[in-house]
A tleap script that builds the chain and sets N, CA, C and O, in Angstrom:
source leaprc.protein.ff14SB
mol = sequence {
  NMET ASN ARG LYS LYS LYS ILE ASN GLN THR
  LEU LYS SER LYS LEU LYS LYS MET ASN ALA
  LYS LEU GLN ASN SER ASN LYS PRO LYS TYR
  VAL SER LYS ALA GLU ARG ALA ALA ILE ALA
  ALA LYS GLU ALA GLU ALA ASN LEU ALA VAL
  SER GLY GLU SER SER ASP GLU SER THR SER
  ALA ASN ASP THR ASP SER ILE ALA LYS SER
  GLU THR CLYS
}
set mol.1.N position { 0.863 -1.257 -0.079 }
set mol.1.CA position { -0.050 -0.018 0.029 }
set mol.1.C position { 0.910 1.204 0.044 }
set mol.1.O position { 0.627 2.138 -0.707 }
set mol.2.N position { 1.903 1.281 0.746 }
set mol.2.CA position { 2.833 2.428 0.804 }
set mol.2.C position { 3.357 2.724 -0.445 }
set mol.2.O position { 3.403 3.890 -0.840 }
set mol.3.N position { 3.840 1.599 -1.245 }
set mol.3.CA position { 4.527 1.811 -2.429 }
set mol.3.C position { 3.523 2.379 -3.529 }
set mol.3.O position { 3.963 3.244 -4.288 }
set mol.4.N position { 2.279 1.976 -3.659 }
set mol.4.CA position { 1.267 2.526 -4.450 }
set mol.4.C position { 0.958 4.043 -4.152 }
set mol.4.O position { 0.807 4.872 -5.049 }
set mol.5.N position { 0.880 4.319 -2.841 }
set mol.5.CA position { 0.593 5.705 -2.364 }
set mol.5.C position { 1.813 6.532 -2.756 }
set mol.5.O position { 1.566 7.638 -3.235 }
set mol.6.N position { 2.996 6.199 -2.638 }
set mol.6.CA position { 4.228 6.916 -3.021 }
set mol.6.C position { 4.204 7.197 -4.570 }
set mol.6.O position { 4.517 8.298 -5.024 }
set mol.7.N position { 3.814 6.143 -5.347 }
set mol.7.CA position { 3.852 6.362 -6.798 }
set mol.7.C position { 2.751 7.308 -7.193 }
set mol.7.O position { 2.984 8.164 -8.046 }
set mol.8.N position { 1.537 7.210 -6.616 }
set mol.8.CA position { 0.530 8.079 -6.958 }
set mol.8.C position { 0.864 9.477 -6.531 }
set mol.8.O position { 0.550 10.418 -7.261 }
set mol.9.N position { 1.479 9.667 -5.397 }
set mol.9.CA position { 1.800 10.895 -4.866 }
set mol.9.C position { 2.912 11.683 -5.825 }
set mol.9.O position { 2.840 12.884 -6.085 }
set mol.10.N position { 3.857 10.867 -6.258 }
set mol.10.CA position { 4.816 11.585 -7.209 }
set mol.10.C position { 4.090 11.942 -8.628 }
set mol.10.O position { 4.266 13.006 -9.222 }
set mol.11.N position { 3.335 10.997 -9.028 }
set mol.11.CA position { 2.532 11.283 -10.270 }
set mol.11.C position { 1.735 12.477 -10.196 }
set mol.11.O position { 1.767 13.334 -11.080 }
set mol.12.N position { 0.963 12.564 -9.081 }
set mol.12.CA position { 0.148 13.787 -8.870 }
set mol.12.C position { 0.924 15.048 -8.841 }
set mol.12.O position { 0.535 16.065 -9.414 }
set mol.13.N position { 2.114 14.965 -8.113 }
set mol.13.CA position { 2.900 16.272 -7.964 }
set mol.13.C position { 3.481 16.697 -9.291 }
set mol.13.O position { 3.623 17.890 -9.556 }
set mol.14.N position { 3.842 15.668 -10.184 }
set mol.14.CA position { 4.323 16.017 -11.491 }
set mol.14.C position { 3.256 16.637 -12.348 }
set mol.14.O position { 3.464 17.599 -13.088 }
set mol.15.N position { 2.109 16.032 -12.205 }
set mol.15.CA position { 0.869 16.566 -12.857 }
set mol.15.C position { 0.636 18.011 -12.433 }
set mol.15.O position { 0.473 18.862 -13.307 }
set mol.16.N position { 0.611 18.325 -11.194 }
set mol.16.CA position { 0.393 19.605 -10.628 }
set mol.16.C position { 1.500 20.603 -11.261 }
set mol.16.O position { 1.159 21.661 -11.790 }
set mol.17.N position { 2.732 20.227 -11.179 }
set mol.17.CA position { 3.820 21.051 -11.669 }
set mol.17.C position { 3.549 21.406 -13.224 }
set mol.17.O position { 3.637 22.563 -13.634 }
set mol.18.N position { 3.230 20.371 -14.011 }
set mol.18.CA position { 3.051 20.610 -15.449 }
set mol.18.C position { 1.782 21.552 -15.644 }
set mol.18.O position { 1.819 22.466 -16.468 }
set mol.19.N position { 0.792 21.332 -14.955 }
set mol.19.CA position { -0.349 22.249 -15.033 }
set mol.19.C position { -0.055 23.629 -14.678 }
set mol.19.O position { -0.567 24.552 -15.311 }
set mol.20.N position { 0.780 23.837 -13.655 }
set mol.20.CA position { 1.070 25.111 -13.153 }
set mol.20.C position { 1.922 25.871 -14.272 }
set mol.20.O position { 1.815 27.084 -14.449 }
set mol.21.N position { 2.714 25.113 -14.954 }
set mol.21.CA position { 3.594 25.796 -16.015 }
set mol.21.C position { 2.748 26.203 -17.107 }
set mol.21.O position { 3.122 27.172 -17.768 }
set mol.22.N position { 1.643 25.610 -17.412 }
set mol.22.CA position { 0.792 25.899 -18.572 }
set mol.22.C position { -0.054 27.076 -18.184 }
set mol.22.O position { -0.483 27.757 -19.115 }
set mol.23.N position { -0.347 27.406 -17.013 }
set mol.23.CA position { -1.151 28.550 -16.662 }
set mol.23.C position { -0.450 29.844 -16.914 }
set mol.23.O position { 0.710 30.082 -16.577 }
set mol.24.N position { -1.285 30.687 -17.559 }
set mol.24.CA position { -0.712 32.104 -17.813 }
set mol.24.C position { -1.066 32.961 -16.619 }
set mol.24.O position { -2.160 32.860 -16.065 }
set mol.25.N position { -0.117 33.817 -16.225 }
set mol.25.CA position { -0.339 34.646 -15.021 }
set mol.25.C position { -0.665 36.078 -15.601 }
set mol.25.O position { -0.059 36.539 -16.568 }
set mol.26.N position { -1.663 36.740 -14.938 }
set mol.26.CA position { -1.988 38.121 -15.345 }
set mol.26.C position { -1.170 39.071 -14.498 }
set mol.26.O position { -1.322 40.283 -14.653 }
set mol.27.N position { -0.238 38.557 -13.536 }
set mol.27.CA position { 0.551 39.406 -12.784 }
set mol.27.C position { 1.610 39.987 -13.591 }
set mol.27.O position { 2.218 39.288 -14.402 }
set mol.28.N position { 1.890 41.303 -13.412 }
set mol.28.CA position { 3.048 41.957 -14.140 }
set mol.28.C position { 4.336 41.462 -13.673 }
set mol.28.O position { 4.468 41.016 -12.534 }
set mol.29.N position { 5.310 41.525 -14.532 }
set mol.29.CA position { 6.735 41.219 -14.228 }
set mol.29.C position { 7.210 41.960 -13.083 }
set mol.29.O position { 6.828 43.126 -12.987 }
set mol.30.N position { 8.039 41.451 -12.128 }
set mol.30.CA position { 8.579 42.181 -11.055 }
set mol.30.C position { 9.651 43.264 -11.601 }
set mol.30.O position { 10.485 42.934 -12.444 }
set mol.31.N position { 9.591 44.424 -11.137 }
set mol.31.CA position { 10.568 45.438 -11.511 }
set mol.31.C position { 11.127 45.937 -10.250 }
set mol.31.O position { 10.395 46.406 -9.378 }
set mol.32.N position { 12.525 45.842 -10.112 }
set mol.32.CA position { 13.155 46.142 -8.788 }
set mol.32.C position { 12.985 47.628 -8.492 }
set mol.32.O position { 12.548 48.386 -9.357 }
set mol.33.N position { 13.303 48.020 -7.361 }
set mol.33.CA position { 13.175 49.470 -6.857 }
set mol.33.C position { 14.227 50.194 -7.539 }
set mol.33.O position { 13.911 51.335 -7.874 }
set mol.34.N position { 15.370 49.824 -7.822 }
set mol.34.CA position { 16.435 50.686 -8.572 }
set mol.34.C position { 15.954 50.757 -9.995 }
set mol.34.O position { 16.057 51.859 -10.533 }
set mol.35.N position { 15.439 49.752 -10.707 }
set mol.35.CA position { 14.994 49.843 -12.010 }
set mol.35.C position { 13.825 50.904 -12.154 }
set mol.35.O position { 13.771 51.714 -13.079 }
set mol.36.N position { 12.855 50.800 -11.087 }
set mol.36.CA position { 11.788 51.773 -11.187 }
set mol.36.C position { 12.325 53.248 -11.003 }
set mol.36.O position { 11.815 54.175 -11.632 }
set mol.37.N position { 13.288 53.422 -10.193 }
set mol.37.CA position { 13.822 54.712 -9.981 }
set mol.37.C position { 14.489 55.191 -11.280 }
set mol.37.O position { 14.353 56.362 -11.637 }
set mol.38.N position { 15.236 54.274 -12.021 }
set mol.38.CA position { 15.824 54.620 -13.236 }
set mol.38.C position { 14.824 54.991 -14.296 }
set mol.38.O position { 15.016 55.962 -15.028 }
set mol.39.N position { 13.717 54.197 -14.388 }
set mol.39.CA position { 12.712 54.494 -15.331 }
set mol.39.C position { 11.981 55.810 -15.017 }
set mol.39.O position { 11.674 56.546 -15.956 }
set mol.40.N position { 11.694 56.138 -13.792 }
set mol.40.CA position { 11.119 57.418 -13.325 }
set mol.40.C position { 12.117 58.616 -13.665 }
set mol.40.O position { 11.666 59.700 -14.035 }
set mol.41.N position { 13.469 58.393 -13.531 }
set mol.41.CA position { 14.330 59.388 -13.907 }
set mol.41.C position { 14.371 59.657 -15.384 }
set mol.41.O position { 14.478 60.814 -15.789 }
set mol.42.N position { 14.290 58.647 -16.195 }
set mol.42.CA position { 14.186 58.786 -17.584 }
set mol.42.C position { 12.969 59.556 -18.088 }
set mol.42.O position { 13.011 60.402 -18.981 }
set mol.43.N position { 11.868 59.169 -17.413 }
set mol.43.CA position { 10.548 59.806 -17.767 }
set mol.43.C position { 10.586 61.320 -17.342 }
set mol.43.O position { 10.083 62.161 -18.087 }
set mol.44.N position { 11.137 61.653 -16.231 }
set mol.44.CA position { 11.242 62.981 -15.714 }
set mol.44.C position { 12.173 63.731 -16.691 }
set mol.44.O position { 11.919 64.900 -16.983 }
set mol.45.N position { 13.241 63.092 -17.203 }
set mol.45.CA position { 14.168 63.790 -18.124 }
set mol.45.C position { 13.492 64.099 -19.381 }
set mol.45.O position { 13.653 65.165 -19.975 }
set mol.46.N position { 12.715 63.130 -19.787 }
set mol.46.CA position { 12.003 63.240 -21.121 }
set mol.46.C position { 10.881 64.275 -20.998 }
set mol.46.O position { 10.583 64.976 -21.964 }
set mol.47.N position { 10.262 64.376 -19.832 }
set mol.47.CA position { 9.242 65.452 -19.672 }
set mol.47.C position { 9.867 66.885 -19.582 }
set mol.47.O position { 9.323 67.889 -20.042 }
set mol.48.N position { 10.974 66.865 -18.990 }
set mol.48.CA position { 11.700 68.147 -18.949 }
set mol.48.C position { 12.168 68.634 -20.424 }
set mol.48.O position { 12.123 69.799 -20.820 }
set mol.49.N position { 12.600 67.569 -21.118 }
set mol.49.CA position { 12.975 67.903 -22.483 }
set mol.49.C position { 11.881 68.366 -23.370 }
set mol.49.O position { 12.077 69.228 -24.227 }
set mol.50.N position { 10.668 67.771 -23.163 }
set mol.50.CA position { 9.480 68.190 -23.890 }
set mol.50.C position { 8.982 69.506 -23.469 }
set mol.50.O position { 8.585 70.329 -24.295 }
set mol.51.N position { 8.993 69.733 -22.150 }
set mol.51.CA position { 8.437 71.005 -21.756 }
set mol.51.C position { 9.491 72.154 -21.826 }
set mol.51.O position { 9.145 73.335 -21.817 }
set mol.52.N position { 10.862 71.733 -21.899 }
set mol.52.CA position { 11.809 72.576 -22.128 }
set mol.52.C position { 11.939 73.137 -23.576 }
set mol.52.O position { 12.392 74.258 -23.806 }
set mol.53.N position { 11.531 72.323 -24.476 }
set mol.53.CA position { 11.548 72.689 -25.921 }
set mol.53.C position { 10.651 73.843 -26.136 }
set mol.53.O position { 11.047 74.766 -26.849 }
set mol.54.N position { 9.514 73.882 -25.607 }
set mol.54.CA position { 8.561 74.931 -25.818 }
set mol.54.C position { 8.933 76.180 -25.156 }
set mol.54.O position { 8.602 77.267 -25.630 }
set mol.55.N position { 9.639 76.061 -24.031 }
set mol.55.CA position { 10.026 77.225 -23.312 }
set mol.55.C position { 11.409 77.737 -23.749 }
set mol.55.O position { 11.789 78.872 -23.460 }
set mol.56.N position { 12.107 76.913 -24.415 }
set mol.56.CA position { 13.490 77.200 -24.893 }
set mol.56.C position { 13.432 78.445 -25.893 }
set mol.56.O position { 14.321 79.294 -25.814 }
set mol.57.N position { 12.470 78.565 -26.772 }
set mol.57.CA position { 12.439 79.569 -27.668 }
set mol.57.C position { 12.280 80.900 -27.003 }
set mol.57.O position { 12.772 81.865 -27.588 }
set mol.58.N position { 11.621 81.105 -25.787 }
set mol.58.CA position { 11.464 82.277 -25.222 }
set mol.58.C position { 12.571 82.662 -24.292 }
set mol.58.O position { 12.804 83.848 -24.057 }
set mol.59.N position { 13.284 81.647 -23.738 }
set mol.59.CA position { 14.332 81.900 -22.714 }
set mol.59.C position { 15.666 81.665 -23.307 }
set mol.59.O position { 16.641 81.694 -22.555 }
set mol.60.N position { 15.825 81.428 -24.610 }
set mol.60.CA position { 17.186 81.046 -25.127 }
set mol.60.C position { 18.085 82.323 -25.049 }
set mol.60.O position { 19.260 82.231 -24.695 }
set mol.61.N position { 17.505 83.528 -25.389 }
set mol.61.CA position { 18.254 84.671 -25.242 }
set mol.61.C position { 18.723 85.098 -23.867 }
set mol.61.O position { 19.820 85.622 -23.677 }
set mol.62.N position { 17.840 84.848 -22.924 }
set mol.62.CA position { 18.215 84.998 -21.439 }
set mol.62.C position { 19.249 84.076 -21.052 }
set mol.62.O position { 20.183 84.439 -20.337 }
set mol.63.N position { 19.123 82.798 -21.525 }
set mol.63.CA position { 20.263 81.771 -21.074 }
set mol.63.C position { 21.534 82.217 -21.640 }
set mol.63.O position { 22.519 82.116 -20.908 }
set mol.64.N position { 21.689 82.702 -22.841 }
set mol.64.CA position { 22.996 82.949 -23.408 }
set mol.64.C position { 23.587 84.188 -22.757 }
set mol.64.O position { 24.802 84.301 -22.596 }
set mol.65.N position { 22.662 85.170 -22.364 }
set mol.65.CA position { 23.150 86.255 -21.509 }
set mol.65.C position { 23.742 85.925 -20.258 }
set mol.65.O position { 24.845 86.368 -19.935 }
set mol.66.N position { 23.005 85.100 -19.471 }
set mol.66.CA position { 23.482 84.596 -18.190 }
set mol.66.C position { 24.762 83.812 -18.312 }
set mol.66.O position { 25.668 83.988 -17.497 }
set mol.67.N position { 24.869 82.929 -19.333 }
set mol.67.CA position { 26.114 82.223 -19.532 }
set mol.67.C position { 27.286 83.110 -19.771 }
set mol.67.O position { 28.360 82.890 -19.209 }
set mol.68.N position { 27.107 84.116 -20.597 }
set mol.68.CA position { 28.185 85.131 -20.999 }
set mol.68.C position { 28.522 85.824 -19.779 }
set mol.68.O position { 29.724 85.991 -19.570 }
set mol.69.N position { 27.602 86.307 -18.841 }
set mol.69.CA position { 27.881 87.029 -17.595 }
set mol.69.C position { 28.668 86.146 -16.680 }
set mol.69.O position { 29.611 86.596 -16.028 }
set mol.70.N position { 28.297 84.910 -16.623 }
set mol.70.CA position { 29.021 83.993 -15.683 }
set mol.70.C position { 30.424 83.710 -16.194 }
set mol.70.O position { 31.335 83.550 -15.382 }
set mol.71.N position { 30.631 83.644 -17.453 }
set mol.71.CA position { 32.068 83.386 -17.939 }
set mol.71.C position { 32.970 84.566 -17.690 }
set mol.71.O position { 34.167 84.418 -17.440 }
set mol.72.N position { 32.360 85.775 -17.765 }
set mol.72.CA position { 33.240 86.995 -17.653 }
set mol.72.C position { 33.676 87.147 -16.109 }
set mol.72.O position { 34.680 87.815 -15.860 }
set mol.73.N position { 33.026 86.610 -15.180 }
set mol.73.CA position { 33.325 86.747 -13.809 }
set mol.73.C position { 34.404 86.003 -13.493 }
set mol.73.O position { 34.826 85.988 -12.337 }
savepdb mol mol.pdb
quit
């Protein structure tokens, strides 16, 4: 009886493992804290670049004047 029980137990466990591999998970892939910070930094940089392009036209003359003043000091 013990031998049959052990065989059935191993077969059931193998079947459970195979079925578990076939299941698709809706859970998103894990992203580490460092990777999330890097992604957030890239997004912030992209947002600054996008918002900076629209304001660069009006402030470009002011920026060059301030750079020239700082270089002469």
